[in-house]
C-alpha positions in Angstrom: -57.5 90.1 -61.0 -56.0 88.7 -57.8 -59.1 89.8 -55.8 -61.3 87.6 -58.0 -59.0 84.5 -58.3 -61.2 81.4 -58.0 -60.3 78.2 -56.3 -61.0 75.3 -58.7 -63.5 72.7 -57.4 -60.9 70.0 -57.8 -58.6 71.7 -55.4 -61.3 72.2 -52.9 -62.1 68.5 -53.0 -58.4 67.6 -52.9 -58.0 69.6 -49.7 -60.5 67.3 -47.9 -58.0 64.5 -48.2 -55.2 66.3 -46.5 -54.4 64.1 -43.4 -53.7 67.1 -41.2 -57.0 68.9 -42.1 -59.4 66.0 -42.9 -62.7 65.8 -41.2 -64.2 62.4 -40.4 -67.1 61.3 -42.6 -69.7 60.0 -40.1 -73.0 61.5 -41.2 -75.8 59.8 -43.1 -78.8 61.3 -44.9 -80.9 60.8 -41.8 -78.3 62.5 -39.6 -78.3 65.5 -41.9 -82.1 65.7 -42.0 -82.2 65.6 -38.2 -79.5 68.2 -38.1 -81.6 70.5 -40.3 -84.7 69.9 -38.2 -82.8 70.4 -35.0 -81.6 73.9 -36.1 -84.7 75.2 -37.9 -87.2 74.4 -35.1 -86.4 76.7 -32.3 -87.5 80.1 -31.1 -89.7 80.6 -34.1 -92.3 77.9 -33.4 -92.5 78.7 -29.7 -92.6 82.5 -29.8 -92.9 84.1 -33.3 -96.2 82.4 -34.2 -98.2 84.3 -31.6 -96.4 87.6 -31.9 -96.8 87.9 -35.6 -100.4 86.6 -35.6 -101.4 89.2 -33.0 -99.5 92.2 -34.4 -99.1 91.7 -38.2 -101.2 89.0 -40.0 -103.9 87.6 -37.8 -104.8 84.0 -38.6 -103.2 84.5 -42.0 -99.8 84.1 -40.3 -100.0 80.5 -41.7 -99.7 82.1 -45.2 -96.7 84.0 -44.0 -95.1 80.8 -42.9 -95.9 79.2 -46.3 -94.4 82.1 -48.2 -91.3 82.1 -46.0 -91.0 78.4 -46.7 -91.2 79.1 -50.4 -88.4 81.7 -50.2 -86.2 79.3 -48.4 -87.2 76.5 -50.7 -85.9 78.4 -53.7 -82.6 79.0 -51.9 -82.5 75.4 -50.7 -82.7 74.1 -54.3 -79.6 76.1 -55.1 -77.8 74.9 -51.9 -78.6 71.3 -52.8 -77.0 71.5 -56.2 -73.9 73.2 -54.8 -73.5 71.0 -51.8 -73.7 67.8 -53.8 -71.3 69.2 -56.5 -68.7 70.7 -54.1 -69.0 68.5 -51.0 -66.6 70.6 -49.0 -67.0 72.3 -45.6 -67.8 76.0 -45.7 -71.2 76.2 -47.4 -71.7 79.5 -49.2 -68.1 80.6 -48.5 -66.7 77.5 -50.4 -69.3 77.9 -53.2 -68.5 81.5 -53.8 -64.7 80.8 -53.8 -65.3 78.4 -56.7 -67.3 80.9 -58.7 -67.1 84.5 -57.8 -63.5 84.7 -56.5 -61.5 85.1 -53.4 -62.6 88.5 -52.2 -66.3 87.8 -52.6 -65.7 84.4 -50.8 -64.0 86.2 -47.9 -66.9 88.7 -47.6 -69.5 85.9 -47.5 -67.4 83.9 -45.1 -67.0 86.9 -42.8 -70.8 87.4 -43.1 -71.4 83.8 -42.1 -69.1 84.1 -39.1 -71.2 87.0 -37.8 -74.5 85.3 -38.6 -73.8 82.0 -37.0 -71.9 83.2 -33.9 -74.4 85.9 -33.2 -77.3 83.6 -33.9 -75.9 81.0 -31.5 -75.5 83.6 -28.8 -79.0 85.0 -29.3 -80.5 81.5 -29.0 -78.4 80.7 -26.0 -79.9 83.8 -24.2 -83.4 82.5 -25.2 -82.5 79.1 -23.8 -81.5 80.8 -20.6 -84.9 82.5 -20.3 -86.9 79.2 -20.7 -84.5 77.4 -18.3 -84.9 80.1 -15.6 -88.7 80.0 -16.1 -88.8 76.2 -15.7 -86.6 76.3 -12.6 -88.8 79.0 -11.1 -91.8 76.8 -11.6 -90.0 74.1 -9.6 -89.2 76.6 -6.8 -85.6 77.3 -7.8 -85.1 80.9 -8.5 -81.8 82.1 -10.0 -80.3 85.3 -8.6 -80.7 88.2 -11.0 -77.0 88.8 -11.1 -76.3 85.4 -12.7 -79.5 84.8 -14.5 -80.7 88.2 -15.8 -79.9 90.2 -18.9 -76.4 91.8 -18.6 -76.6 95.6 -18.0 -80.2 95.7 -16.9 -82.1 95.0 -13.6 -78.9 94.1 -11.8 -77.8 91.4 -14.3 -74.1 90.9 -14.4 -73.6 87.6 -16.3 -76.1 85.3 -18.0 -74.7 82.1 -16.5 -77.2 79.6 -18.0 -76.5 80.9 -21.5 -72.7 80.5 -20.9 -73.4 77.0 -19.5 -75.3 75.8 -22.6 -72.7 77.2 -25.0 -69.8 75.5 -23.1 -71.7 72.2 -23.0 -72.4 72.1 -26.8 -68.8 73.2 -27.5 -67.5 70.2 -25.6 -69.9 67.9 -27.5 -68.6 69.3 -30.8 -65.0 68.7 -29.9 -65.7 65.1 -28.9 -66.9 64.3 -32.4 -69.6 65.1 -34.9 -71.2 61.6 -34.6 -71.6 62.1 -30.8 -73.0 65.5 -31.4 -75.4 64.1 -34.0 -76.6 61.4 -31.6 -77.2 64.0 -28.9 -79.0 66.1 -31.5 -81.2 63.2 -32.6 -82.3 62.5 -29.0 -83.2 66.1 -28.3 -84.9 66.5 -31.7 -87.1 63.5 -30.9 -88.2 65.1 -27.6 -88.8 68.4 -29.4 -90.9 66.8 -32.2 -92.9 64.8 -29.7 -93.8 68.0 -27.8 -94.7 69.8 -31.0 -96.9 66.9 -32.2 -98.5 66.8 -28.8 -99.3 70.5 -29.0 -100.8 70.1 -32.4 -103.0 67.1 -31.6 -104.1 68.3 -28.2 -104.7 71.8 -29.5 -107.1 70.5 -32.2 -109.6 69.6 -29.5 -109.9 73.3 -28.5 -109.9 74.9 -32.0 -113.0 77.1 -32.7 -113.9 78.0 -36.2 -114.9 81.5 -35.2 -111.3 82.3 -34.3 -110.4 82.0 -38.0 -112.8 84.7 -39.1 -111.7 86.9 -40.7 -108.7 84.8 -41.9 -107.1 87.9 -43.4 -108.2 90.8 -41.2 -108.8 94.2 -42.9 -105.6 96.3 -43.3 -104.8 98.9 -40.7 -102.3 101.7 -41.2 -99.8 102.1 -38.4 -97.7 105.0 -37.3 -94.6 105.4 -39.5 -91.3 104.5 -37.9 -88.8 107.2 -38.4 -85.0 107.4 -38.7 -82.8 104.3 -38.7 -85.6 102.2 -37.1 -87.7 102.5 -40.3 -87.8 99.6 -42.7 -85.6 100.2 -45.8 -88.6 99.8 -48.0 -90.3 102.7 -46.3 -87.3 104.9 -46.8 -86.8 104.0 -50.4 -90.3 104.0 -51.6 -92.3 105.9 -49.0 -94.4 102.8 -48.3 -96.1 103.3 -44.9 -96.2 100.2 -42.7 -99.4 98.3 -42.6 -100.7 95.7 -40.2 -103.1 92.9 -41.4 -104.4 92.6 -45.0 -102.0 91.2 -47.6 -99.4 93.9 -46.8 -99.5 92.7 -43.2 -98.9 89.1 -44.4 -95.9 90.3 -46.4 -94.6 92.3 -43.4 -95.0 89.2 -41.2 -93.0 87.2 -43.8 -89.8 89.3 -43.0 -90.2 88.4 -39.3 -91.2 84.7 -39.5 -88.3 84.2 -41.9 -86.1 84.0 -38.8 -87.9 80.8 -37.9 -86.4 79.1 -41.0 -82.8 80.1 -40.5 -80.6 77.0 -40.3 -81.3 74.6 -43.2 -78.2 76.1 -45.0 -76.1 74.9 -42.0 -76.6 71.3 -43.4 -74.3 72.3 -46.3 -71.5 73.2 -43.9 -71.3 69.6 -42.8 -70.8 68.4 -46.4 -67.3 67.2 -45.7 -68.5 65.0 -42.9 -71.2 63.3 -45.0 -70.7 59.7 -46.0 -72.3 60.0 -49.4 -72.6 63.8 -50.0 -73.9 63.7 -53.5 -77.0 61.8 -52.3 -77.2 62.7 -48.7 -76.9 66.5 -48.8 -79.9 67.2 -51.1 -82.0 64.9 -48.9 -80.9 66.6 -45.7 -81.4 70.1 -47.0 -84.7 69.7 -48.7 -86.1 67.1 -46.4 -85.5 69.1 -43.2 -87.0 72.3 -44.8 -90.1 70.4 -45.9 -90.7 68.8 -42.5 -90.3 72.1 -40.7 -92.6 74.0 -43.0 -95.4 71.5 -42.4 -94.9 71.7 -38.7 -94.8 75.5 -38.6 -98.0 75.9 -40.6 -99.8 73.3 -38.5 -98.7 75.0 -35.2 -99.8 78.4 -36.5 -103.2 77.1 -37.5 -103.8 75.4 -34.2 -102.7 78.4 -32.0 -104.8 81.0 -33.9 -107.7 78.5 -33.7 -107.4 78.1 -30.0 -107.5 81.8 -29.1 -108.6 85.0 -30.9 -105.4 86.3 -32.5 -105.8 89.7 -30.7 -105.5 87.8 -27.3 -102.3 85.8 -28.1 -99.4 86.2 -25.8 -96.2 87.8 -27.1 -93.8 85.9 -24.8 -95.2 82.4 -24.7 -98.2 82.0 -27.1 -98.3 78.2 -27.1 -98.2 77.8 -23.4 -100.6 80.7 -22.7 -103.1 79.4 -25.4 -103.4 76.2 -23.3 -103.7 78.2 -20.1 -106.6 80.1 -21.8 -108.5 76.9 -22.4 -107.9 75.6 -18.9 -104.9 73.3 -19.5 -102.0 74.8 -17.6 -100.1 71.5 -17.5 -99.3 71.9 -21.1 -97.3 75.1 -20.3 -94.6 73.0 -18.6 -94.5 70.6 -21.5 -94.1 73.4 -23.9 -91.3 74.9 -21.8 -89.5 71.5 -21.9 -89.9 71.4 -25.6 -88.6 74.9 -26.0 -85.5 74.1 -23.9 -84.8 71.0 -26.0 -85.4 72.9 -29.2 -83.1 75.8 -28.4 -80.3 73.4 -27.2 -80.1 71.8 -30.6 -80.2 75.2 -32.3 -77.2 76.4 -30.3 -75.3 73.2 -31.1 -75.9 73.2 -34.8 -75.3 76.9 -35.3 -71.9 76.6 -33.5 -71.2 73.5 -35.7 -71.9 75.5 -38.9 -69.9 78.5 -37.6 -66.8 76.4 -36.8 -66.9 74.6 -40.2 -66.9 78.0 -42.1 -64.1 79.2 -39.9 -62.2 75.9 -40.5 -62.6 76.2 -44.3 -61.4 79.8 -44.3 -58.4 78.9 -42.1 -57.5 75.9 -44.3 -57.4 78.2 -47.3 -55.0 80.6 -45.5 -57.5 83.5 -45.3 -57.3 83.1 -41.5 -54.3 81.6 -39.6 -53.9 78.1 -41.1 -52.9 76.6 -37.7 -56.4 77.0 -36.5 -57.7 74.4 -39.0 -55.8 71.6 -37.3 -58.0 68.5 -36.7 -57.9 66.5 -33.5 -56.0 63.2 -34.0 -58.5 61.2 -32.0 -61.9 62.9 -32.5 -61.4 64.1 -36.1 -62.9 67.6 -35.3 -61.4 71.1 -35.8 -60.9 71.5 -32.0 -58.9 74.7 -32.0 -61.5 76.6 -34.0 -64.3 75.1 -31.9 -62.6 76.1 -28.7 -62.1 79.7 -29.9 -65.5 80.2 -31.3 -67.2 78.5 -28.3 -65.4 80.9 -26.0 -66.4 83.9 -28.2 -70.1 82.9 -28.3 -70.1 82.2 -24.5 -68.8 85.7 -23.9 -71.4 87.2 -26.3 -74.2 85.3 -24.6 -73.0 85.9 -21.1 -72.1 89.5 -21.1 -73.4 91.4 -24.1 -77.1 92.6 -24.5 -78.0 91.1 -27.9 -81.7 92.1 -28.4 -81.1 94.9 -30.9 -78.5 92.9 -32.9 -80.7 89.8 -33.6 -81.9 91.1 -36.9 -78.3 91.0 -38.2 -78.8 87.2 -38.3 -81.6 87.6 -40.8 -79.8 90.0 -43.1 -76.6 87.9 -43.0 -78.6 84.7 -43.9 -80.4 86.4 -46.8 -77.2 87.8 -48.1 -75.7 84.3 -48.2 -78.8 83.0 -50.0 -78.4 85.6 -52.7 -74.7 84.8 -53.2 -75.4 81.0 -53.5 -78.3 81.6 -56.0 -76.0 83.7 -58.2 -73.1 81.2 -57.8 -75.2 78.3 -59.2 -75.8 80.2 -62.4 -72.1 81.2 -62.7 -70.8 77.6 -62.1 -73.3 76.2 -64.6 -71.7 78.6 -67.2 -68.0 78.3 -66.2 -67.9 74.6 -65.3 -70.7 72.8 -67.2 -68.5 69.6 -67.2 -68.8 69.0 -63.5 -70.8 66.0 -62.4 -74.0 67.2 -60.6 -75.8 64.6 -58.5 -78.6 67.1 -58.0 -79.5 69.9 -60.4 -81.5 72.9 -59.5 -84.6 72.9 -61.8 -85.4 75.7 -64.3 -82.0 77.5 -64.1 -81.7 80.5 -64.3 -85.4 81.1 -63.4 -85.3 79.4 -59.9 -82.0 81.2 -58.8 -83.4 84.5 -60.1 -86.6 84.0 -58.1 -84.5 83.2 -55.1 -82.5 86.4 -55.4 -85.6 88.6 -55.9 -87.5 87.0 -53.0 -84.5 87.3 -50.7 -84.0 91.0 -51.6 -87.7 91.6 -51.0 -87.4 90.3 -47.5 -84.1 92.3 -46.9 -85.7 95.6 -47.8 -88.3 95.0 -45.1 -85.6 95.1 -42.5 -84.7 98.4 -40.6 -82.2 100.8 -41.9 -80.1 100.4 -38.7 -79.7 96.7 -39.5 -78.3 97.5 -42.9 -75.9 100.1 -41.4 -74.6 97.6 -38.8 -74.3 94.9 -41.5 -72.3 97.2 -43.7 -70.1 98.2 -40.8 -69.3 94.5 -40.1 -68.5 94.0 -43.8 -66.2 97.0 -43.8 -64.3 95.5 -40.8 -64.0 92.3 -42.9 -62.6 94.3 -45.9 -59.9 95.8 -43.6 -58.9 92.4 -42.2 -58.7 90.8 -45.7 -56.4 93.6 -46.8 -54.2 93.2 -43.8 -54.0 89.4 -43.6 -56.1 87.3 -46.0 -54.9 88.8 -49.3 -51.3 88.2 -48.4 -51.6 84.8 -46.8 -54.1 83.1 -49.1 -52.9 79.8 -50.3 -53.9 80.7 -53.8 -51.7 83.8 -53.6 -48.8 81.9 -52.3 -49.1 78.9 -54.7 -50.7 80.4 -57.8 -48.0 79.2 -60.1 -48.1 75.6 -58.8 -51.9 75.6 -59.1 -51.8 76.8 -62.7 -49.6 73.9 -63.6 -51.6 71.3 -61.8 -53.0 68.4 -63.8 -56.6 68.6 -65.1 -57.2 72.0 -63.5 -58.6 75.1 -65.1 -56.3 78.1 -65.0 -56.8 80.6 -62.3 -58.4 83.8 -63.4 
């Protein structure tokens, strides 16, 4: 069927050598690992730790972080095999095009565009808040009209959020190596702050704050209507705080902290030795961040009773609580550094997905042009940078943030399924990295991701389905007719050493 025509792996790899659409291979395994750490460590470590410990899991929030790391680890094993086998820009979009077909690839690509653009905008707004707080502590207060949330309390435009998006957009246009060096410097600052927090915080940890490690379960008032978790609607399961059910509920929230390791796969085409470097970057960055998350969680809940943790700035306020307010400024600097790299790398991943879809003709092909000097997809980067800047500057995003979670989980499910499909349809392909225990590991990845997804509110599902419906309409109006596979199907069938299109 035309909707499920697949793009052979050989053709995807051949496209990377097209002089007009070829990205520059500048990234090493270390660059990719730093890239992953740069995007994973952000809002989650500076905010979510305290919120989830106080409201959902108590000191056992550390277990929630471990479980979230395991869920992502299962998906990461699948990503590592695919990225090293099909080292082409586009991540889950490219993988699904090679296995499930064009229409599923379009859907996952459309999903990734939403996930990464919205994620970058949400994080830019968070960056703005920390920057405004730091400036305020220095005696420089931004007017509400240019520094507040649009549409509330007199806010007109979130100018700091627009500023950081435009700066990272310029960096991405000037070259992925320059962006990588900037990211490495900022990640170094961020890691130094986090390690300082961990080491300094250990001196103020009290054993009594860990007891009980898993507080007794407490029933909470049921959330009704579209705000209710899908699990509650489907199975009648009332929400519970604390206890093991609270730990699982916290898992769905702290999962947001891990979003980003999959973006390493979008840079596959810019890796020097993708078969070796991509698995190292994907799995290495996830392992490093999991250890740091668990360590920070244990230190924070050890410094203060979990019921007293701050919702807005738990790390900074924990040090204020033990008489060390100077650390609050240090934490703010670390947060600003951390969120800068998250915006940078989310926008990097988003533009590479858009670039891959444009090169395949599913979006206007002219957008995939590469800058002759910098070797970057400058047209796509300019367009998406402008879109994200508008979102961050003018649109209230708080209620849309959970779309980032569901979009990421959906991509994880597709990649896990695609690994099994490609193993069966193309067992001949050389695989530098092989996901262990196939199909068990992909099946566990799918089930664990679905479990997290059903803990999200019904309204998140409705918004996600509405976005996909818009994507279906656009595919029918443009992508289906302009696809390179559709236009050149006969030529592709006759290509040497290529499987026939299905």
